[in-house]
TORKOLKE-468949 format. One record per residue: residue number from 1; residue in one letter; x, y, z of N, C-alpha, C in turn. Coordinates in Angstrom, 3 decimals, m for minus. Example, Ala and Ser with C-alpha at 12.3 -4.5 7.8 and 13.67 -1.06 7.14 Angstrom:
REM TORKOLKE-468949
1 | a | 13.190 | m5.690 | 7.800 | 12.300 | m4.500 | 7.800 | 13.200 | m3.300 | 7.800
2 | s | 12.850 | m2.250 | 7.080 | 13.670 | m1.060 | 7.140 | 12.900 | 0.030 | 7.870
This chain:
REM TORKOLKE-468949
1 | m | 14.084 | m5.693 | m12.026 | 14.513 | m4.405 | m12.529 | 15.512 | m3.800 | m11.541
2 | e | 16.483 | m3.106 | m12.030 | 17.476 | m2.477 | m11.174 | 16.896 | m1.239 | m10.492
3 | e | 17.333 | m1.007 | m9.244 | 16.840 | 0.133 | m8.478 | 17.100 | 1.452 | m9.192
4 | s | 18.230 | 1.575 | m9.850 | 18.550 | 2.825 | m10.540 | 17.537 | 3.117 | m11.656
5 | i | 17.093 | 2.096 | m12.336 | 16.084 | 2.264 | m13.392 | 14.732 | 2.597 | m12.766
6 | i | 14.402 | 1.903 | m11.685 | 13.125 | 2.128 | m11.007 | 13.056 | 3.545 | m10.448
7 | n | 14.183 | 4.076 | m9.990 | 14.210 | 5.439 | m9.454 | 13.901 | 6.488 | m10.523
8 | e | 14.023 | 6.123 | m11.785 | 13.708 | 7.041 | m12.876 | 12.225 | 7.001 | m13.257
9 | i | 11.502 | 6.028 | m12.750 | 10.071 | 5.905 | m13.028 | 9.330 | 6.944 | m12.182
10 | s | 8.350 | 7.588 | m12.761 | 7.615 | 8.612 | m12.007 | 6.931 | 7.995 | m10.794
11 | s | 6.801 | 8.793 | m9.757 | 6.181 | 8.301 | m8.527 | 4.718 | 7.943 | m8.753
12 | l | 4.049 | 8.618 | m9.670 | 2.654 | 8.275 | m9.954 | 2.547 | 6.941 | m10.691
13 | t | 3.539 | 6.619 | m11.502 | 3.563 | 5.304 | m12.143 | 3.827 | 4.225 | m11.100
14 | l | 4.735 | 4.496 | m10.170 | 4.969 | 3.547 | m9.072 | 3.692 | 3.345 | m8.273
15 | a | 2.958 | 4.422 | m8.012 | 1.706 | 4.327 | m7.256 | 0.664 | 3.531 | m8.034
16 | y | 0.634 | 3.699 | m9.342 | m0.298 | 2.960 | m10.193 | m0.051 | 1.454 | m10.064
17 | i | 1.210 | 1.055 | m10.135 | 1.575 | m0.353 | m9.960 | 1.312 | m0.788 | m8.518
18 | g | 1.715 | 0.057 | m7.585 | 1.572 | m0.260 | m6.168 | 0.135 | m0.425 | m5.723
19 | d | m0.772 | 0.301 | m6.344 | m2.195 | 0.165 | m6.029 | m2.649 | m1.272 | m6.267
20 | a | m2.270 | m1.825 | m7.408 | m2.636 | m3.206 | m7.739 | m1.933 | m4.203 | m6.824
21 | v | m0.668 | m3.962 | m6.556 | 0.113 | m4.855 | m5.678 | m0.483 | m4.862 | m4.275
22 | f | m0.769 | m3.675 | m3.736 | m1.316 | m3.566 | m2.389 | m2.655 | m4.299 | m2.291
23 | e | m3.526 | m4.070 | m3.258 | m4.834 | m4.739 | m3.223 | m4.683 | m6.255 | m3.298
24 | l | m3.815 | m6.743 | m4.149 | m3.610 | m8.182 | m4.258 | m3.061 | m8.755 | m2.950
25 | e | m2.126 | m8.071 | m2.331 | m1.567 | m8.547 | m1.062 | m2.620 | m8.534 | 0.046
26 | i | m3.480 | m7.536 | 0.054 | m4.560 | m7.481 | 1.044 | m5.543 | m8.619 | 0.796
27 | r | m5.858 | m8.888 | m0.453 | m6.743 | m10.022 | m0.771 | m6.130 | m11.326 | m0.267
28 | n | m4.850 | m11.515 | m0.530 | m4.163 | m12.725 | m0.057 | m4.189 | m12.817 | 1.460
29 | y | m3.938 | m11.693 | 2.121 | m3.921 | m11.680 | 3.583 | m5.276 | m12.122 | 4.135
30 | y | m6.353 | m11.531 | 3.643 | m7.680 | m11.882 | 4.150 | m8.064 | m13.314 | 3.798
31 | l | m7.636 | m13.773 | 2.653 | m7.917 | m15.157 | 2.271 | m7.230 | m16.123 | 3.225
32 | q | m6.014 | m15.800 | 3.627 | m5.251 | m16.675 | 4.521 | m5.639 | m16.527 | 5.993
33 | h | m6.153 | m15.374 | 6.388 | m6.402 | m15.104 | 7.801 | m7.866 | m14.910 | 8.163
34 | g | m8.757 | m15.118 | 7.255 | m10.153 | m14.837 | 7.572 | m11.103 | m15.773 | 6.874
35 | s | m12.227 | m15.241 | 6.580 | m13.306 | m15.980 | 5.949 | m12.886 | m16.518 | 4.585
36 | k | m13.485 | m17.602 | 4.204 | m13.250 | m18.140 | 2.862 | m14.371 | m17.728 | 1.908
37 | r | m15.364 | m17.032 | 2.440 | m16.473 | m16.558 | 1.596 | m16.045 | m15.305 | 0.858
38 | i | m16.167 | m15.332 | m0.444 | m15.682 | m14.241 | m1.282 | m16.395 | m12.928 | m0.981
39 | d | m17.674 | m12.973 | m0.648 | m18.384 | m11.730 | m0.359 | m17.832 | m11.061 | 0.894
40 | k | m17.462 | m11.855 | 1.887 | m16.893 | m11.296 | 3.119 | m15.473 | m10.784 | 2.882
41 | i | m14.712 | m11.526 | 2.113 | m13.352 | m11.082 | 1.793 | m13.410 | m9.759 | 1.034
42 | n | m14.268 | m9.686 | 0.034 | m14.357 | m8.478 | m0.782 | m14.765 | m7.262 | 0.055
43 | k | m15.694 | m7.447 | 0.966 | m16.136 | m6.348 | 1.826 | m14.962 | m5.802 | 2.645
44 | r | m14.155 | m6.700 | 3.186 | m13.006 | m6.295 | 3.994 | m11.926 | m5.640 | 3.133
45 | v | m11.691 | m6.209 | 1.952 | m10.675 | m5.644 | 1.059 | m11.051 | m4.218 | 0.681
46 | v | m12.292 | m4.015 | 0.293 | m12.735 | m2.680 | m0.117 | m12.553 | m1.673 | 1.014
47 | s | m12.835 | m2.084 | 2.248 | m12.684 | m1.157 | 3.375 | m11.211 | m0.922 | 3.732
48 | t | m10.333 | m1.810 | 3.313 | m8.909 | m1.675 | 3.631 | m8.143 | m0.884 | 2.583
49 | v | m8.491 | m1.032 | 1.319 | m7.677 | m0.436 | 0.260 | m8.102 | 0.974 | m0.127
50 | n | m9.040 | 1.562 | 0.590 | m9.407 | 2.938 | 0.257 | m8.359 | 3.910 | 0.802
51 | a | m8.324 | 5.093 | 0.244 | m7.283 | 6.073 | 0.584 | m7.301 | 6.455 | 2.063
52 | k | m8.466 | 6.593 | 2.644 | m8.561 | 6.969 | 4.064 | m7.883 | 5.923 | 4.944
53 | n | m8.159 | 4.658 | 4.706 | m7.543 | 3.597 | 5.504 | m6.053 | 3.454 | 5.190
54 | q | m5.692 | 3.579 | 3.920 | m4.278 | 3.502 | 3.564 | m3.486 | 4.586 | 4.292
55 | s | m4.065 | 5.763 | 4.416 | m3.405 | 6.852 | 5.136 | m3.151 | 6.465 | 6.592
56 | l | m4.093 | 5.784 | 7.211 | m3.911 | 5.323 | 8.593 | m2.820 | 4.258 | 8.684
57 | l | m2.753 | 3.399 | 7.683 | m1.745 | 2.335 | 7.689 | m0.327 | 2.889 | 7.563
58 | v | m0.204 | 4.047 | 6.942 | 1.113 | 4.682 | 6.807 | 1.737 | 4.879 | 8.187
59 | d | 0.930 | 5.298 | 9.164 | 1.453 | 5.516 | 10.516 | 2.024 | 4.244 | 11.127
60 | k | 1.468 | 3.108 | 10.765 | 1.958 | 1.840 | 11.307 | 3.292 | 1.427 | 10.701
61 | i | 3.459 | 1.684 | 9.406 | 4.673 | 1.179 | 8.748 | 5.832 | 2.171 | 8.718
62 | l | 5.552 | 3.466 | 8.822 | 6.632 | 4.465 | 8.726 | 7.822 | 4.183 | 9.640
63 | p | 7.610 | 3.826 | 10.909 | 8.768 | 3.585 | 11.784 | 9.618 | 2.381 | 11.362
64 | h | 9.099 | 1.558 | 10.471 | 9.791 | 0.332 | 10.064 | 10.475 | 0.454 | 8.704
65 | l | 10.401 | 1.626 | 8.087 | 10.957 | 1.794 | 6.745 | 12.432 | 2.145 | 6.784
66 | s | 13.146 | 1.649 | 5.792 | 14.545 | 2.041 | 5.613 | 14.573 | 3.463 | 5.045
67 | e | 15.759 | 4.067 | 4.993 | 15.887 | 5.408 | 4.412 | 15.419 | 5.425 | 2.959
68 | t | 15.799 | 4.406 | 2.214 | 15.395 | 4.324 | 0.806 | 13.888 | 4.219 | 0.682
69 | e | 13.291 | 3.335 | 1.479 | 11.837 | 3.147 | 1.427 | 11.102 | 4.425 | 1.824
70 | e | 11.614 | 5.095 | 2.855 | 10.990 | 6.338 | 3.290 | 11.087 | 7.406 | 2.199
71 | g | 12.203 | 7.426 | 1.503 | 12.373 | 8.368 | 0.401 | 11.386 | 8.112 | m0.725
72 | v | 11.168 | 6.849 | m1.051 | 10.188 | 6.495 | m2.089 | 8.791 | 6.908 | m1.636
73 | y | 8.464 | 6.633 | m0.363 | 7.162 | 7.029 | 0.175 | 6.976 | 8.550 | 0.050
74 | r | 7.977 | 9.322 | 0.493 | 7.875 | 10.790 | 0.440 | 7.725 | 11.286 | m0.990
75 | r | 8.492 | 10.671 | m1.894 | 8.403 | 11.057 | m3.310 | 6.990 | 10.847 | m3.836
76 | g | 6.375 | 9.710 | m3.483 | 4.999 | 9.433 | m3.893 | 4.008 | 10.382 | m3.234
77 | r | 4.213 | 10.622 | m1.948 | 3.320 | 11.516 | m1.203 | 3.348 | 12.930 | m1.770
78 | n | 4.523 | 13.370 | m2.192 | 4.685 | 14.747 | m2.660 | 4.394 | 14.932 | m4.147
79 | s | 4.048 | 13.866 | m4.845 | 3.781 | 13.983 | m6.285 | 2.500 | 14.774 | m6.531
80 | k | 2.412 | 15.343 | m7.693 | 1.240 | 16.133 | m8.053 | 0.284 | 15.253 | m8.864
81 | a | m0.710 | 14.731 | m8.172 | m1.690 | 13.859 | m8.824 | m2.641 | 14.697 | m9.676
82 | m | m3.102 | 14.098 | m10.750 | m4.031 | 14.782 | m11.647 | m5.476 | 14.636 | m11.167
83 | t | m5.705 | 13.739 | m10.224 | m7.042 | 13.510 | m9.707 | m6.994 | 13.549 | m8.183
84 | s | m8.154 | 13.434 | m7.574 | m8.207 | 13.331 | m6.118 | m9.261 | 12.298 | m5.743
85 | a | m9.144 | 11.794 | m4.535 | m10.087 | 10.780 | m4.072 | m11.417 | 11.443 | m3.735
86 | k | m12.472 | 10.654 | m3.826 | m13.813 | 11.195 | m3.612 | m14.144 | 11.447 | m2.144
87 | h | m13.750 | 10.549 | m1.272 | m14.214 | 10.624 | 0.113 | m13.082 | 10.794 | 1.114
88 | t | m12.016 | 11.481 | 0.715 | m10.886 | 11.695 | 1.614 | m10.372 | 13.118 | 1.482
89 | t | m9.556 | 13.497 | 2.438 | m8.912 | 14.807 | 2.362 | m7.724 | 14.712 | 1.399
90 | i | m7.221 | 15.846 | 1.001 | m6.044 | 15.877 | 0.130 | m4.861 | 15.219 | 0.833
91 | s | m4.710 | 15.493 | 2.118 | m3.610 | 14.910 | 2.897 | m3.695 | 13.382 | 2.922
92 | e | m4.883 | 12.850 | 3.171 | m5.058 | 11.388 | 3.184 | m4.749 | 10.797 | 1.818
93 | y | m5.200 | 11.477 | 0.778 | m4.971 | 10.987 | m0.589 | m3.478 | 10.968 | m0.910
94 | k | m2.763 | 12.000 | m0.512 | m1.320 | 12.064 | m0.774 | m0.577 | 10.969 | m0.011
95 | r | m0.967 | 10.750 | 1.254 | m0.330 | 9.702 | 2.050 | m0.600 | 8.327 | 1.424
96 | a | m1.813 | 8.114 | 0.955 | m2.150 | 6.842 | 0.303 | m1.338 | 6.673 | m0.980
97 | t | m1.161 | 7.746 | m1.721 | m0.354 | 7.689 | m2.946 | 1.087 | 7.332 | m2.610
98 | g | 1.598 | 7.867 | m1.522 | 2.953 | 7.529 | m1.079 | 3.077 | 6.057 | m0.727
99 | l | 2.076 | 5.540 | m0.029 | 2.063 | 4.118 | 0.327 | 2.043 | 3.248 | m0.925
100 | e | 1.198 | 3.598 | m1.872 | 1.113 | 2.832 | m3.115 | 2.418 | 2.909 | m3.905
101 | a | 3.048 | 4.087 | m3.929 | 4.340 | 4.223 | m4.625 | 5.375 | 3.310 | m3.985
102 | l | 5.372 | 3.240 | m2.667 | 6.298 | 2.355 | m1.963 | 6.083 | 0.902 | m2.367
103 | f | 4.838 | 0.457 | m2.389 | 4.555 | m0.919 | m2.765 | 4.895 | m1.180 | m4.237
104 | g | 4.697 | m0.192 | m5.093 | 5.098 | m0.331 | m6.491 | 6.597 | m0.477 | m6.631
105 | f | 7.332 | 0.331 | m5.897 | 8.792 | 0.272 | m5.888 | 9.271 | m1.102 | m5.421
106 | l | 8.746 | m1.553 | m4.295 | 9.167 | m2.851 | m3.747 | 8.868 | m3.985 | m4.713
107 | y | 7.722 | m3.912 | m5.351 | 7.344 | m4.961 | m6.310 | 8.301 | m4.975 | m7.508
108 | l | 8.551 | m3.810 | m8.072 | 9.423 | m3.751 | m9.248 | 10.857 | m4.146 | m8.914
109 | c | 11.280 | m3.913 | m7.670 | 12.614 | m4.336 | m7.233 | 12.673 | m5.832 | m6.943
110 | g | 11.507 | m6.473 | m6.862 | 11.469 | m7.903 | m6.572 | 11.531 | m8.228 | m5.092
111 | y | 11.188 | m7.267 | m4.249 | 11.258 | m7.452 | m2.797 | 9.937 | m7.989 | m2.242
112 | q | 9.563 | m9.178 | m2.674 | 8.291 | m9.783 | m2.274 | 8.214 | m10.019 | m0.765
113 | e | 9.296 | m10.472 | m0.173 | 9.281 | m10.732 | 1.270 | 9.081 | m9.441 | 2.051
114 | r | 9.677 | m8.366 | 1.584 | 9.509 | m7.086 | 2.270 | 8.057 | m6.612 | 2.169
115 | i | 7.442 | m6.828 | 1.041 | 6.027 | m6.485 | 0.870 | 5.191 | m7.232 | 1.906
116 | k | 5.441 | m8.516 | 2.041 | 4.690 | m9.328 | 3.011 | 4.947 | m8.868 | 4.448
117 | e | 6.190 | m8.497 | 4.752 | 6.515 | m7.980 | 6.090 | 5.709 | m6.723 | 6.392
118 | l | 5.647 | m5.814 | 5.431 | 4.914 | m4.566 | 5.646 | 3.412 | m4.810 | 5.789
119 | i | 2.884 | m5.764 | 5.045 | 1.458 | m6.110 | 5.184 | 1.205 | m6.639 | 6.592
120 | e | 2.093 | m7.486 | 7.084 | 1.949 | m8.012 | 8.454 | 1.994 | m6.869 | 9.476
121 | i | 2.882 | m5.904 | 9.261 | 2.970 | m4.754 | 10.158 | 1.660 | m3.962 | 10.125
122 | c | 1.068 | m3.836 | 8.954 | m0.210 | m3.121 | 8.834 | m1.272 | m3.719 | 9.750
123 | f | m1.236 | m5.025 | 9.911 | m2.257 | m5.698 | 10.707 | m1.795 | m6.021 | 12.120
124 | d | m0.552 | m5.721 | 12.451 | m0.032 | m5.938 | 13.807 | m0.315 | m7.345 | 14.333
125 | g | m0.386 | m8.323 | 13.451 | m0.668 | m9.685 | 13.897 | m2.081 | m9.879 | 14.422
126 | e | m2.952 | m8.891 | 14.166 | m4.337 | m8.978 | 14.631 | m5.058 | m10.106 | 13.904
127 | a | m5.898 | m10.789 | 14.629 | m6.754 | m11.795 | 14.000 | m7.797 | m11.070 | 13.165
128 | v | m8.148 | m11.663 | 12.057 | m9.166 | m11.078 | 11.194 | m10.520 | m11.608 | 11.649
129 | e | m11.383 | m10.679 | 12.028 | m12.717 | m11.066 | 12.467 | m13.616 | m11.267 | 11.258
130 | e | m14.625 | m12.096 | 11.448 | m15.604 | m12.306 | 10.380 | m16.357 | m11.015 | 10.113
131 | a | m16.522 | m10.689 | 8.855 | m17.279 | m9.490 | 8.489 | m18.761 | m9.760 | 8.555
C-alpha cells in the first residue's frame, strides 16, 4: 500500500493492525530466541504485549525512529480511544496505542525488515531466559 493512502487510515485502525503484527513478531522472537515449549512462550508473550510493557518499550525505540515513524507514533498516541486498558494508566495505554499504530503503519507499508529491527531494539540483544 502507498504511504499516502496509509496516512489517510485512522490511527486507531493502524493500532488495531499493529496490535496483531506486534504480537506475532514477539511470538516469532521468543520462538527463535527462547524455549520451544509453547506454554513458556505464551507466558512470555502475554507479559510482553500488554500495554504497560509496550509503554516501556517505547522508550527503547523512540531514539531510533525516523521523523515519519515518530509522527505516526505521536498520531497513534494522541488518538482518542473509545476504550481503556484494565491494568494500566491512561498515559501507558496511549503510549502503547502509539507503538501499535507504528507497527501497523510499518506493516501496511511493507517494511518487514524495519519491524524486525525495532523488535531487536526492544530486546537490546538480550538473551531470552527460560520462563
